[in-house]
PAZAPA-4460 file (N, C-alpha, C; in steps of 0.05 Angstrom, whole numbers, plus 32768, in hexadecimal, padded with zeros to 4 digits):
% residues 308
    n_x    n_y    n_z   ca_x   ca_y   ca_z    c_x    c_y    c_z   seq   type   mol
   7EFD   8002   819D   7F06   7FED   818B   7EF4   7FD5   8190     1      M     A
   7EEB   7FC9   8179   7ED9   7FB2   817B   7EE8   7F99   8179     2      K     A
   7EE3   7F86   818B   7EF1   7F6D   818B   7EE1   7F59   817A     3      A     A
   7EF0   7F49   816A   7EE3   7F33   815A   7EE2   7F1A   816C     4      H     A
   7ECE   7F0B   8166   7ECA   7EF2   8174   7EE2   7EDF   816E     5      N     A
   7EF2   7ED9   8182   7F0B   7EC9   817D   7F04   7EAD   8175     6      S     A
   7EEC   7EA4   817A   7EE5   7E89   8172   7EE3   7E85   8154     7      A     A
   7EDF   7E9B   8146   7EDD   7E9B   8129   7EF7   7E9F   811A     8      T     A
   7F0C   7EA4   8129   7F27   7EA9   811D   7F38   7E91   811F     9      L     A
   7F4B   7E8F   810C   7F5E   7E79   810E   7F70   7E7C   8126    10      P     A
   7F73   7E67   8135   7F82   7E68   814E   7F9E   7E5B   8149    11      Q     A
   7FB3   7E66   8157   7FCE   7E5B   8154   7FCF   7E3E   815D    12      P     A
   7FDC   7E2C   814D   7FDE   7E10   8152   7FFB   7E08   8154    13      I     A
   8003   7DF8   8166   801F   7DF1   8169   8029   7DE2   814F    14      A     A
   803F   7DEB   8145   804B   7DE0   812D   8052   7DC3   8132    15      V     A
   804C   7DB2   811F   8053   7D96   8121   803E   7D85   812F    16      G     A
   802A   7D91   813A   8015   7D82   8148   8001   7D77   8133    17      S     A
   7FF1   7D63   813D   7FDC   7D57   812C   7FC8   7D6D   8124    18      A     A
   7FC2   7D7F   8136   7FAF   7D94   8130   7FBB   7DA7   811A    19      A     A
   7FD5   7DAC   811A   7FE2   7DBC   8106   7FDF   7DAF   80EB    20      A     A
   7FE4   7D94   80EA   7FE2   7D87   80D1   7FC5   7D87   80C6    21      E     A
   7FB2   7D83   80D7   7F96   7D85   80CE   7F8F   7DA1   80C5    22      R     A
   7F9A   7DB5   80D3   7F95   7DD0   80CB   7FA1   7DD7   80AF    23      S     A
   7FBA   7DCC   80AD   7FC7   7DCF   8093   7FB8   7DC3   807B    24      G     A
   7FAF   7DAA   8080   7F9F   7D9C   806B   7F85   7DAC   8064    25      R     A
   7F79   7DB6   807B   7F60   7DC5   8077   7F64   7DDF   8067    26      G     A
   7F7B   7DEB   806E   7F81   7E05   8061   7F87   7E00   8043    27      G     A
   7F94   7DEA   803C   7F99   7DE3   8020   7F80   7DDE   8011    28      V     A
   7F6D   7DCF   801E   7F53   7DC9   8011   7F43   7DE2   800D    29      L     A
   7F43   7DF4   8021   7F34   7E0D   801E   7F3F   7E1E   8008    30      L     A
   7F59   7E22   8009   7F65   7E32   7FF5   7F61   7E27   7FD9    31      A     A
   7F64   7E0C   7FD7   7F5F   7DFE   7FBE   7F42   7E01   7FB4    32      G     A
   7F2F   7E02   7FC6   7F13   7E06   7FBE   7F10   7E23   7FB2    33      S     A
   7F1D   7E36   7FBF   7F1C   7E51   7FB4   7F28   7E53   7F98    34      G     A
   7F3E   7E45   7F94   7F4B   7E45   7F7A   7F39   7E37   7F65    35      V     A
   7F2B   7E22   7F6D   7F1A   7E16   7F5A   7F03   7E28   7F51    36      G     A
   7EF8   7E37   7F63   7EE3   7E4B   7F5C   7EEF   7E62   7F4B    37      L     A
   7F06   7E6B   7F53   7F13   7E81   7F43   7F17   7E78   7F26    38      F     A
   7F1E   7E5E   7F22   7F25   7E55   7F08   7F0E   7E57   7EF3    39      S     A
   7EF6   7E5A   7EFE   7EDE   7E5B   7EEC   7ED9   7E79   7EE4    40      L     A
   7EE7   7E8C   7EF0   7EE0   7EA8   7EEC   7EE5   7EB1   7ECF    41      S     A
   7EFB   7EA7   7EC2   7F01   7EAF   7EA7   7EEB   7EA5   7E94    42      F     A
   7EE3   7E8C   7E97   7ECE   7E80   7E86   7EB4   7E91   7E8A    43      A     A
   7EAD   7E96   7EA4   7E94   7EA6   7EA9   7E96   7EC1   7E9E    44      A     A
   7EAE   7ECD   7E9E   7EB2   7EE8   7E92   7EAD   7EE8   7E74    45      T     A
   7EB8   7ED3   7E67   7EB2   7ED0   7E4A   7E95   7ECD   7E44    46      E     A
   7E87   7EBE   7E55   7E6A   7EBC   7E51   7E5B   7ED8   7E55    47      W     A
   7E64   7EE6   7E69   7E57   7F00   7E6F   7E5C   7F13   7E58    48      S     A
   7E74   7F13   7E4D   7E7A   7F25   7E37   7E6A   7F21   7E1E    49      L     A
   7E5C   7F09   7E1C   7E4B   7F03   7E05   7E31   7F14   7E06    50      R     A
   7E2B   7F1F   7E1D   7E12   7F2F   7E1F   7E16   7F4A   7E2B    51      G     A
   7E2C   7F4E   7E39   7E30   7F68   7E47   7E4A   7F75   7E40    52      F     A
   7E4D   7F8F   7E42   7E66   7F9C   7E3E   7E79   7F97   7E54    53      G     A
   7E93   7F9C   7E51   7EA6   7F97   7E66   7EA2   7FA5   7E80    54      P     A
   7E9B   7FBE   7E7F   7E96   7FCD   7E97   7E7D   7FC4   7EA6    55      W     A
   7E69   7FBC   7E96   7E50   7FB2   7EA1   7E57   7F99   7EB2    56      S     A
   7E68   7F86   7EA6   7E6F   7F6D   7EB3   7E7C   7F74   7ECE    57      V     A
   7E90   7F85   7ECD   7E9F   7F8C   7EE6   7E8D   7F98   7EFB    58      V     A
   7E7C   7FAC   7EF3   7E6B   7FB9   7F06   7E56   7FA6   7F12    59      G     A
   7E4A   7F96   7F00   7E34   7F85   7F09   7E3E   7F6F   7F1C    60      L     A
   7E55   7F62   7F16   7E60   7F4E   7F27   7E67   7F58   7F43    61      R     A
   7E72   7F71   7F43   7E7A   7F7C   7F5D   7E61   7F84   7F6D    62      G     A
   7E4D   7F8F   7F5F   7E35   7F98   7F6D   7E24   7F81   7F78    63      A     A
   7E22   7F6C   7F68   7E15   7F54   7F71   7E21   7F48   7F89    64      I     A
   7E3C   7F46   7F87   7E4A   7F3A   7F9E   7E49   7F4B   7FB7    65      A     A
   7E48   7F65   7FB4   7E47   7F78   7FCB   7E2C   7F75   7FD8    66      A     A
   7E16   7F72   7FC9   7DFB   7F6F   7FD5   7DFA   7F55   7FE5    67      V     A
   7E04   7F3F   7FDA   7E05   7F26   7FEA   7E16   7F28   8003    68      I     A
   7E2C   7F36   8000   7E3F   7F3A   8018   7E30   7F4A   802D    69      A     A
   7E24   7F5F   8024   7E16   7F72   8038   7E00   7F63   8048    70      A     A
   7DF1   7F51   8039   7DDC   7F41   8046   7DE8   7F2F   805A    71      V     A
   7DFF   7F22   8054   7E0C   7F0F   8066   7E16   7F1E   807F    72      C     A
   7E23   7F35   8079   7E2D   7F45   8091   7E17   7F4D   80A4    73      L     A
   7E00   7F54   8098   7DE9   7F5B   80AA   7DDD   7F43   80B9    74      A     A
   7DDA   7F2D   80AA   7DCE   7F15   80B6   7DDF   7F0B   80CD    75      L     A
   7DF9   7F0C   80CA   7E0B   7F01   80DE   7E15   7F16   80F2    76      F     A
   7E0A   7F2E   80EF   7E10   7F45   8100   7E2F   7F48   8103    77      R     A
   7E3C   7F48   80ED   7E59   7F49   80ED   7E62   7F65   80F8    78      A     A
   7E75   7F67   810A   7E7F   7F80   8114   7E8E   7F90   80FE    79      P     A
   7E8D   7FAA   8100   7E9C   7FB9   80ED   7EB9   7FB5   80F1    80      R     A
   7EC9   7FB5   80DC   7EE6   7FB1   80DF   7EF3   7FC9   80EF    81      P     A
   7F08   7FC4   80FC   7F16   7FD9   810A   7F23   7FEB   80F6    82      E     A
   7F2A   8004   80FE   7F34   8018   80EC   7F4D   800E   80DE    83      R     A
   7F5E   7FFF   80ED   7F77   7FF6   80E1   7F74   7FE2   80CB    84      R     A
   7F5C   7FD6   80C8   7F57   7FC2   80B3   7F4E   7FCE   8098    85      H     A
   7F45   7FE7   8097   7F39   7FF2   8081   7F4C   7FF6   8069    86      W     A
   7F65   7FFC   806E   7F78   7FFE   8059   7F7B   7FE5   804A    87      A     A
   7F7E   7FCE   805A   7F81   7FB4   804D   7F68   7FAD   803E    88      G     A
   7F51   7FB3   804A   7F37   7FAC   803B   7F34   7FBB   8022    89      L     A
   7F3D   7FD5   8023   7F3C   7FE5   8009   7F4F   7FD8   7FF4    90      A     A
   7F66   7FCD   7FFC   7F78   7FC1   7FE9   7F6A   7FA8   7FDD    91      T     A
   7F5D   7F98   7FEF   7F4E   7F81   7FE4   7F39   7F88   7FD1    92      V     A
   7F2A   7F9E   7FD8   7F14   7FA6   7FC7   7F1E   7FB1   7FAC    93      G     A
   7F31   7FC3   7FAD   7F3B   7FCF   7F94   7F4B   7FBA   7F83    94      L     A
   7F59   7FA7   7F91   7F67   7F93   7F81   7F57   7F7D   7F76    95      G     A
   7F47   7F70   7F88   7F39   7F57   7F81   7F1C   7F5C   7F76    96      C     A
   7F10   7F72   7F7F   7EF4   7F76   7F77   7EF1   7F8A   7F5E    97      V     A
   7F04   7F9D   7F5D   7F02   7FB0   7F47   7F18   7FAC   7F32    98      V     A
   7F32   7FAD   7F3C   7F48   7FAC   7F29   7F4B   7F93   7F19    99      G     A
   7F4C   7F7C   7F27   7F50   7F63   7F17   7F39   7F5D   7F05   100      F     A
   7F1F   7F5F   7F0E   7F09   7F5A   7EFB   7F09   7F6D   7EE4   101      P     A
   7F0E   7F86   7EE9   7F0D   7F9A   7ED3   7F23   7F95   7EBE   102      A     A
   7F3B   7F91   7EC7   7F51   7F8D   7EB5   7F50   7F73   7EA6   103      L     A
   7F49   7F5E   7EB4   7F47   7F44   7EA5   7F2F   7F43   7E92   104      T     A
   7F1A   7F51   7E99   7F02   7F52   7E86   7F0B   7F62   7E6D   105      T     A
   7F1A   7F77   7E70   7F23   7F86   7E58   7F36   7F74   7E49   106      L     A
   7F47   7F66   7E55   7F5A   7F54   7E47   7F4B   7F3E   7E38   107      A     A
   7F36   7F33   7E43   7F28   7F1D   7E37   7F18   7F25   7E1E   108      L     A
   7F17   7F3F   7E19   7F09   7F48   7E01   7F1A   7F43   7DE9   109      R     A
   7F35   7F42   7DEC   7F47   7F3F   7DD6   7F5A   7F28   7DD7   110      T     A
   7F58   7F17   7DEC   7F69   7F00   7DED   7F58   7EE9   7DF7   111      T     A
   7F62   7ED1   7DF7   7F54   7EB9   7DFF   7F57   7EB3   7E1D   112      T     A
   7F46   7EA2   7E26   7F47   7E9A   7E43   7F62   7E8C   7E48   113      T     A
   7F6A   7E7B   7E35   7F83   7E6C   7E38   7F9B   7E7E   7E3B   114      A     A
   7F9C   7E93   7E2A   7FB3   7EA5   7E2B   7FB2   7EB5   7E45   115      H     A
   7F9A   7EBD   7E4D   7F97   7ECD   7E65   7FA0   7EBE   7E7D   116      S     A
   7FA2   7EA4   7E7C   7FAB   7E94   7E94   7FC7   7E9A   7E9C   117      A     A
   7FD7   7EA7   7E8B   7FF1   7EAF   7E93   7FF3   7EC0   7EAC   118      V     A
   7FDE   7ED1   7EAF   7FDE   7EE3   7EC7   7FDB   7ED2   7EDF   119      V     A
   7FCB   7EBD   7EDE   7FC7   7EAC   7EF6   7FE0   7E9D   7EFD   120      I     A
   7FF0   7E96   7EE8   8009   7E89   7EED   801C   7E99   7EFD   121      G     A
   801B   7EB4   7EF9   802D   7EC5   7F08   8022   7ECE   7F23   122      L     A
   8008   7ECA   7F27   7FFB   7ED3   7F3F   8007   7EC9   7F59   123      M     A
   800C   7EAF   7F5C   8017   7EA5   7F74   8032   7EB1   7F7C   124      P     A
   8043   7EB4   7F68   805D   7EC0   7F6E   805A   7EDD   7F77   125      L     A
   804A   7EEC   7F68   8045   7F08   7F6F   8038   7F0B   7F8B   126      A     A
   8025   7EF9   7F92   801A   7EFA   7FAC   802D   7EF4   7FC2   127      T     A
   803E   7EE0   7FBE   8052   7ED9   7FD2   8066   7EEF   7FD5   128      S     A
   806E   7EFC   7FBF   8082   7F12   7FC2   8075   7F29   7FD1   129      C     A
   805C   7F2F   7FCA   804F   7F46   7FD8   804C   7F41   7FF6   130      Y     A
   8044   7F27   7FFC   803F   7F20   8018   805A   7F20   8028   131      S     A
   806F   7F16   801B   8089   7F15   8029   8093   7F31   802F   132      A     A
   8090   7F43   801C   8098   7F5F   8020   8086   7F6D   8034   133      A     A
   806D   7F66   8033   805A   7F74   8045   805C   7F6A   8062   134      R     A
   8062   7F52   8066   8063   7F46   8081   807F   7F41   808A   135      T     A
   8093   7F46   8078   80AF   7F41   807E   80B5   7F24   8087   136      R     A
   80A5   7F11   807C   80A9   7EF5   8083   80BD   7EE8   806F   137      S     A
   80C7   7ED2   8078   80DC   7EC4   8067   80D1   7EA7   8062   138      R     A
   80D9   7E9E   804A   80D4   7E82   8042   80EE   7E76   8039   139      Q     A
   80F1   7E5B   803C   810A   7E4E   8034   810E   7E51   8016   140      P     A
   8127   7E4D   800E   812E   7E4F   7FF2   811F   7E3B   7FE1   141      R     A
   8119   7E24   7FEB   810A   7E0F   7FDC   80EF   7E1A   7FD4   142      A     A
   80E3   7E29   7FE6   80C8   7E34   7FE1   80C9   7E47   7FC9   143      F     A
   80DC   7E59   7FCA   80DE   7E6D   7FB4   80E6   7E60   7F9A   144      W     A
   80F8   7E4C   7F9C   8102   7E3F   7F83   80E9   7E30   7F76   145      A     A
   80D9   7E24   7F86   80C1   7E15   7F7B   80AD   7E29   7F71   146      A     A
   80A9   7E3F   7F7F   8096   7E53   7F75   809F   7E5F   7F5B   147      A     A
   80B8   7E65   7F58   80C2   7E70   7F3F   80C0   7E5B   7F29   148      L     A
   80C6   7E43   7F2F   80C4   7E2D   7F1B   80A7   7E29   7F11   149      A     A
   8095   7E2A   7F24   8079   7E27   7F1D   806F   7E3E   7F0C   150      G     A
   8076   7E56   7F14   806D   7E6E   7F04   807A   7E6D   7EE8   151      A     A
   8093   7E65   7EE7   80A2   7E64   7ECD   8094   7E4F   7EBB   152      A     A
   808D   7E39   7EC7   8080   7E22   7EB7   8066   7E2D   7EAB   153      T     A
   8056   7E3A   7EBC   803C   7E43   7EB1   8040   7E59   7E9C   154      V     A
   8052   7E6B   7EA1   8057   7E80   7E8D   8061   7E75   7E73   155      V     A
   8076   7E62   7E74   8080   7E57   7E5D   806B   7E47   7E4D   156      A     A
   805A   7E38   7E5C   8045   7E29   7E4F   8031   7E3A   7E40   157      F     A
   8028   7E4F   7E4D   8013   7E60   7E40   801F   7E70   7E2A   158      T     A
   8037   7E7B   7E2D   8043   7E8A   7E18   804A   7E79   7E00   159      L     A
   8054   7E61   7E05   805C   7E50   7DEF   8044   7E47   7DE0   160      F     A
   802D   7E41   7DED   8015   7E38   7DDF   8006   7E4D   7DD1   161      E     A
   8007   7E66   7DDC   7FF4   7E7B   7DD1   8003   7E93   7DC7   162      H     A
   801E   7E93   7DC8   802C   7EAB   7DBD   802D   7EC0   7DD1   163      G     A
   8047   7EC9   7DD9   8049   7EDB   7DEF   8050   7EF7   7DE7   164      G     A
   804A   7F00   7DCE   8051   7F1B   7DC6   8041   7F2E   7DD8   165      A     A
   804E   7F42   7DE5   803E   7F54   7DF6   8029   7F63   7DE6   166      P     A
   8012   7F67   7DF3   7FFA   7F75   7DE7   7FEE   7F84   7DFD   167      S     A
   7FD9   7F94   7DF4   7FCA   7FA2   7E08   7FBC   7F90   7E1D   168      A     A
   7FB4   7F78   7E14   7FA8   7F66   7E26   7FBC   7F5C   7E3B   169      A     A
   7FD6   7F57   7E32   7FEB   7F4F   7E44   7FF0   7F64   7E5A   170      D     A
   7FEF   7F7E   7E51   7FF3   7F93   7E65   7FDB   7F94   7E79   171      L     A
   7FC3   7F90   7E70   7FAC   7F8F   7E82   7FB1   7F78   7E96   172      Y     A
   7FB9   7F61   7E8C   7FBC   7F4A   7E9D   7FD2   7F4E   7EB1   173      L     A
   7FE8   7F5A   7EAA   7FFE   7F60   7EBC   7FF6   7F73   7ED2   174      F     A
   7FE7   7F88   7ECB   7FDD   7F9A   7EDF   7FC9   7F8C   7EF2   175      A     A
   7FB8   7F7B   7EE7   7FA5   7F6C   7EF7   7FB3   7F5A   7F0B   176      A     A
   7FC9   7F4F   7F02   7FD9   7F3D   7F13   7FE4   7F4D   7F2B   177      L     A
   7FEF   7F64   7F27   7FFA   7F73   7F3D   7FE4   7F7C   7F52   178      L     A
   7FCE   7F85   7F47   7FB8   7F8E   7F59   7FAD   7F77   7F69   179      L     A
   7FA8   7F60   7F5C   7F9B   7F4A   7F69   7FAD   7F3D   7F7D   180      C     A
   7FC6   7F3B   7F77   7FD9   7F2E   7F8A   7FDA   7F3E   7FA4   181      S     A
   7FD9   7F59   7FA2   7FD9   7F69   7FBA   7FBE   7F64   7FC9   182      A     A
   7FA9   7F62   7FBC   7F8F   7F5C   7FC9   7F8F   7F41   7FD6   183      G     A
   7F9A   7F2D   7FC9   7F9B   7F12   7FD5   7FAC   7F13   7FEE   184      Y     A
   7FC3   7F1F   7FEC   7FD5   7F1F   8005   7FC9   7F2E   801B   185      A     A
   7FBD   7F45   8016   7FB1   7F55   802B   7F9A   7F46   8037   186      E     A
   7F8A   7F3A   8026   7F73   7F2A   8031   7F7C   7F13   8042   187      G     A
   7F91   7F05   8039   7F9B   7EEF   8049   7FA6   7EF8   8064   188      G     A
   7FB2   7F0F   8064   7FBC   7F1B   807D   7FA5   7F22   8090   189      R     A
   7F90   7F2F   8085   7F79   7F37   8095   7F6A   7F1F   80A0   190      L     A
   7F6A   7F09   8091   7F5B   7EF1   8099   7F67   7EE4   80B2   191      A     A
   7F7E   7EEC   80BA   7F89   7EE3   80D3   7F7E   7EF3   80EB   192      R     A
   7F71   7F09   80E5   7F68   7F1B   80FA   7F48   7F1D   80FB   193      E     A
   7F3C   7F15   80E6   7F1E   7F15   80E4   7F16   7EFF   80D1   194      M     A
   7EFE   7EF5   80D5   7EF5   7EDE   80C3   7EF8   7EE4   80A5   195      P     A
   7F01   7ECF   8097   7F07   7ED3   807A   7EEF   7EDE   806B   196      G     A
   7ED7   7ED5   8070   7EC0   7EDD   8060   7EBA   7EFA   8065   197      W     A
   7EC1   7F04   807D   7EBC   7F21   8083   7ED1   7F32   8074   198      Q     A
   7EE8   7F27   806F   7EFC   7F36   8060   7EF2   7F3E   8045   199      V     A
   7EE9   7F2A   8035   7EDF   7F31   801A   7EC4   7F3E   801B   200      I     A
   7EB3   7F39   8030   7E99   7F45   8031   7E9D   7F64   8035   201      A     A
   7EAE   7F6B   8048   7EB2   7F88   804E   7EC1   7F95   8036   202      W     A
   7ED2   7F87   8029   7EE0   7F93   8012   7ECB   7F99   7FFB   203      A     A
   7EB9   7F86   7FF8   7EA4   7F8A   7FE3   7E92   7FA2   7FEA   204      L     A
   7E8A   7FA4   8003   7E79   7FBB   800B   7E89   7FD5   8008   205      V     A
   7EA2   7FD4   800F   7EB3   7FEC   800E   7EB4   7FF9   7FF2   206      A     A
   7EB6   7FE7   7FDE   7EB8   7FF0   7FC2   7E9E   7FF0   7FB2   207      V     A
   7E88   7FEC   7FC0   7E6E   7FEC   7FB3   7E68   8005   7FA4   208      L     A
   7E6F   801D   7FB0   7E6B   8035   7FA0   7E7A   8035   7F85   209      P     A
   7E91   802A   7F84   7E9F   8028   7F6B   7E92   8015   7F58   210      V     A
   7E8B   7FFD   7F60   7E7E   7FEA   7F4F   7E62   7FF3   7F46   211      T     A
   7E54   8002   7F57   7E3A   800B   7F50   7E3D   8021   7F3A   212      A     A
   7E51   8032   7F3D   7E56   8047   7F29   7E5C   803B   7F0E   213      V     A
   7E6C   8025   7F0F   7E73   8017   7EF6   7E5A   8008   7EE9   214      L     A
   7E4A   7FFD   7EFA   7E34   7FEC   7EF0   7E1E   7FFD   7EE3   215      A     A
   7E15   8012   7EF0   7DFD   8021   7EE6   7E03   802E   7ECA   216      I     A
   7E17   803E   7EC8   7E1C   804A   7EAD   7E23   8036   7E98   217      P     A
   7E32   8020   7EA0   7E3B   800D   7E8D   7E24   7FFE   7E81   218      A     A
   7E11   7FF6   7E92   7DF8   7FE8   7E87   7DE8   7FFA   7E75   219      V     A
   7DE6   8013   7E7B   7DD5   8026   7E6B   7DE5   802F   7E53   220      T     A
   7E00   802F   7E53   7E0F   8039   7E3D   7E1B   8024   7E2B   221      G     A
   7E1F   800C   7E35   7E2A   7FF7   7E25   7E14   7FE6   7E19   222      E     A
   7E19   7FDA   7E02   7E04   7FC8   7DF6   7E00   7FB0   7E06   223      P     A
   7DE7   7FA9   7E0A   7DE0   7F91   7E1B   7DD0   7F7D   7E09   224      V     A
   7DD9   7F65   7E08   7DCA   7F50   7DFA   7DC5   7F39   7E0E   225      R     A
   7DAF   7F3A   7E1B   7DA8   7F28   7E31   7DA5   7F0C   7E26   226      V     A
   7DB3   7EF9   7E32   7DB1   7EDD   7E2B   7DB4   7ECD   7E44   227      S     A
   7DAC   7EB3   7E43   7DAF   7EA2   7E5B   7DCD   7E9F   7E61   228      A     A
   7DDE   7E9C   7E4D   7DFA   7E98   7E52   7E07   7EB1   7E60   229      T     A
   7E00   7EC8   7E55   7E0C   7EE1   7E60   7E02   7EE6   7E7C   230      A     A
   7DE9   7EE1   7E81   7DDE   7EE4   7E9C   7DEB   7ED1   7EB1   231      L     A
   7DEF   7EB7   7EA7   7DFB   7EA3   7EB8   7E17   7EAC   7EBF   232      A     A
   7E25   7EB7   7EAB   7E41   7EC0   7EB0   7E42   7ED5   7EC5   233      G     A
   7E31   7EEA   7EC1   7E31   7F01   7ED5   7E28   7EF8   7EF0   234      V     A
   7E15   7EE7   7EF3   7E0B   7EDE   7F0D   7E20   7ECC   7F1B   235      L     A
   7E2D   7EBB   7F0B   7E43   7EAB   7F17   7E59   7EBD   7F21   236      F     A
   7E61   7ED1   7F11   7E77   7EE3   7F19   7E6F   7EF3   7F33   237      L     A
   7E56   7EFB   7F34   7E4D   7F0A   7F4C   7E4E   7EF9   7F65   238      G     A
   7E44   7EE0   7F63   7E44   7ECE   7F79   7E61   7EC6   7F80   239      L     A
   7E71   7EBF   7F6C   7E8C   7EB6   7F71   7E9D   7ECC   7F7C   240      S     A
   7E98   7EE5   7F75   7EA8   7EFC   7F80   7EA8   7EFC   7F9E   241      Q     A
   7E93   7EF1   7FAB   7E92   7EF0   7FC7   7E98   7ED4   7FD1   242      F     A
   7E8A   7EC0   7FC6   7E8C   7EA4   7FD2   7EA7   7E99   7FCF   243      V     A
   7EB5   7E9C   7FB8   7ECE   7E8F   7FB4   7EE4   7E9A   7FC7   244      S     A
   7EE1   7EB2   7FD0   7EF6   7EBD   7FE1   7EF3   7EB4   7FFE   245      Y     A
   7EDC   7EA8   8004   7ED9   7E9E   8021   7EEC   7E87   8027   246      I     A
   7EEC   7E71   8017   7F01   7E5C   801D   7F1D   7E65   8017   247      P     A
   7F20   7E77   8004   7F3B   7E80   7FFC   7F49   7E8F   8013   248      W     A
   7F3B   7EA2   801E   7F48   7EB2   8034   7F4A   7EA2   804D   249      Y     A
   7F37   7E90   8052   7F38   7E7F   806A   7F50   7E6B   8068   250      Q     A
   7F53   7E61   8050   7F6A   7E4F   804B   7F85   7E5E   804E   251      G     A
   7F86   7E77   8045   7F9E   7E87   8049   7FA3   7E8C   8067   252      M     A
   7F8D   7E90   8076   7F92   7E95   8093   7F9D   7E7D   80A1   253      A     A
   7F97   7E64   8097   7FA0   7E4C   80A3   7FBC   7E43   809C   254      L     A
   7FC3   7E47   8082   7FDE   7E3D   8079   7FF0   7E54   8070   255      I     A
   7FE7   7E6C   8071   7FF9   7E83   806A   7FF4   7E8C   804D   256      G     A
   7FF9   7EA5   8049   7FF4   7EB1   802E   8007   7EA4   8019   257      V     A
   801F   7EA1   801F   8033   7E98   800B   802E   7E7B   8003   258      Q     A
   8028   7E6A   8016   8022   7E4E   800F   8008   7E4C   8000   259      R     A
   7FF4   7E59   8008   7FDA   7E59   7FFA   7FDC   7E62   7FDE   260      A     A
   7FED   7E77   7FDA   7FF0   7E83   7FBF   7FFA   7E6E   7FAC   261      A     A
   800B   7E5D   7FB4   8018   7E49   7FA2   8003   7E35   7F98   262      Q     A
   7FED   7E30   7FA7   7FD8   7E1E   7F9F   7FCC   7E2A   7F84   263      I     A
   7FCD   7E43   7F82   7FC0   7E50   7F6B   7FD0   7E4B   7F51   264      Q     A
   7FE7   7E3E   7F53   7FF6   7E37   7F3A   7FE5   7E23   7F2A   265      L     A
   7FD2   7E15   7F36   7FC1   7E02   7F27   7FAB   7E11   7F18   266      A     A
   7FA6   7E29   7F1D   7F8F   7E38   7F11   7F91   7E3B   7EF2   267      Q     A
   7FA9   7E41   7EE7   7FAB   7E44   7ECB   7FA1   7E2B   7EBB   268      P     A
   7FA9   7E13   7EC7   7FA2   7DFA   7EB8   7F85   7DF4   7EBD   269      L     A
   7F79   7DFC   7ED4   7F5C   7DFA   7ED6   7F4E   7E0D   7EC4   270      L     A
   7F59   7E25   7EC0   7F4E   7E37   7EAC   7F4C   7E2B   7E90   271      N     A
   7F62   7E1D   7E89   7F63   7E10   7E6F   7F4E   7DF9   7E6D   272      L     A
   7F4B   7DEB   7E82   7F37   7DD6   7E83   7F1A   7DE1   7E7E   273      L     A
   7F14   7DF7   7E8E   7EFA   7E03   7E8A   7EF6   7E0F   7E6F   274      W     A
   7F0C   7E1B   7E64   7F0B   7E27   7E4A   7F03   7E12   7E35   275      A     A
   7F0E   7DF9   7E38   7F08   7DE4   7E25   7EEB   7DDA   7E29   276      A     A
   7EE3   7DD6   7E43   7EC8   7DCA   7E47   7EB2   7DDE   7E44   277      L     A
   7EB7   7DF7   7E4C   7EA0   7E0A   7E4C   7EA2   7E1D   7E34   278      L     A
   7EB9   7E23   7E2A   7EBD   7E36   7E14   7EC5   7E28   7DFA   279      L     A
   7ECA   7E0E   7DFC   7ED3   7DFE   7DE5   7EED   7E08   7DD8   280      H     A
   7EFE   7E12   7DE9   7F19   7E18   7DDF   7F29   7DFE   7DDF   281      E     A
   7F3E   7DFE   7DCF   7F51   7DE7   7DCD   7F62   7DE5   7DE6   282      R     A
   7F65   7DCD   7DF1   7F78   7DC9   7E07   7F93   7DC4   7DFA   283      I     A
   7FA8   7DD3   7E01   7FC3   7DCF   7DF6   7FCD   7DB2   7DFD   284      P     A
   7FDB   7DA7   7DEA   7FE6   7D8B   7DEE   7FFA   7D8A   7E05   285      A     A
   8007   7DA0   7E0B   801B   7DA0   7E22   800E   7DA2   7E3D   286      A     A
   7FF2   7DA6   7E3E   7FE6   7DAA   7E58   7FEC   7D95   7E6D   287      A     A
   7FEA   7D7A   7E66   7FF0   7D67   7E7B   800B   7D68   7E87   288      P     A
   8020   7D6E   7E75   803B   7D71   7E7F   803E   7D89   7E91   289      I     A
   8032   7D9F   7E89   8033   7DB8   7E9A   8025   7DB3   7EB4   290      A     A
   800E   7DA4   7EB3   7FFF   7D9F   7ECB   8010   7D8F   7EE0   291      A     A
   801F   7D7A   7ED6   8030   7D6B   7EE9   8045   7D7D   7EF4   292      L     A
   8052   7D8D   7EE4   8067   7D9E   7EED   805D   7DB1   7F02   293      L     A
   8046   7DBE   7EFC   803A   7DD1   7F10   8033   7DC4   7F29   294      V     A
   8027   7DAC   7F28   8020   7D9E   7F41   8038   7D97   7F51   295      L     A
   804E   7D90   7F43   8066   7D8A   7F52   8071   7DA3   7F60   296      A     A
   806F   7DBA   7F53   8077   7DD3   7F60   8066   7DD9   7F78   297      C     A
   804B   7DD5   7F76   803A   7DDA   7F8C   8041   7DC8   7FA4   298      I     A
   8046   7DAE   7F9F   804D   7D9C   7FB5   8067   7DA5   7FC2   299      A     A
   807A   7DAF   7FB2   8093   7DB8   7FBE   8090   7DD0   7FCF   300      T     A
   8080   7DE4   7FC7   807B   7DFB   7FD7   806C   7DF5   7FF1   301      T     A
   805B   7DE1   7FF0   804D   7DD8   8008   8060   7DCC   801C   302      Q     A
   8071   7DBA   8013   8085   7DAE   8025   8099   7DC2   802F   303      R     A
   80A2   7DD4   801F   80B5   7DE7   8027   80A9   7DFC   803C   304      A     A
   808F   7E03   8038   8082   7E14   804A   807E   7E08   8065   305      G     A
   8079   7DED   8065   8075   7DDF   807F   808E   7DDE   808F   306      Q     A
   80A5   7DDD   8082   80BE   7DDB   8091   80C9   7DF6   809A   307      T     A
   80BC   7E0C   8092   80C5   7E27   8098   80BE   7E2D   80B6   308      N     A
***
């Protein structure tokens, strides 16, 4: 059994100490940075679809990220994960690297970025539920009440503004939600035992055969119209597929999966902002109200988690 360098792992800190407060703030900032990067993925996917087919986008982003991850693992001589870690890494790879990108890309072919944000609104609640069931941990009632309120706010906002009649795209998004929430929770759990960047790096390498199989036939079989916008979208997705998970998983390791997941309640509104600025979609008039309600829910979950 190979031991990881303990200096690179999050260390237990006495609750209520100044170090614990600094660690908590740092964890929130790290997780928030990851969410900020995640929020650009829908816009980048829309750009990519202007020049590449859906399977080409999924395969290329995963393959690009896997190559970057493999180089980093080699440069830093990262030890191979222990056998007990591979099941969790496979969940991260299949959920976050293959499942979520594939299903959301298919959904974005027939729906808007703003409507697709509904899946992100449900993600924190699904991640918290999965993590609670997986680790058998408990959170106070205030935590769950705020999480449900935040998710309900985002769902009501997006469905009211864009029409919530179930469609094939909605089914894709719901399936993507379930897969990615499992990947988030497993990755956050693993980040307490190994460096966060190695979690996503090994997951990317583990599913490289899948993304490579998707990329090669897709590029040769799907129509390709190369443009600067489409290339920028694919390259951003490939880089983000690795880089954005580094602060995200490290933040989860510091403040816990369930608390970090609630920070992601801000992502749908960030998605709407980027949709307006980058894709020239209309920002719904109710966005400022929804933003304030969601931020209030996030603040409540953070306070409730700290008292647990």
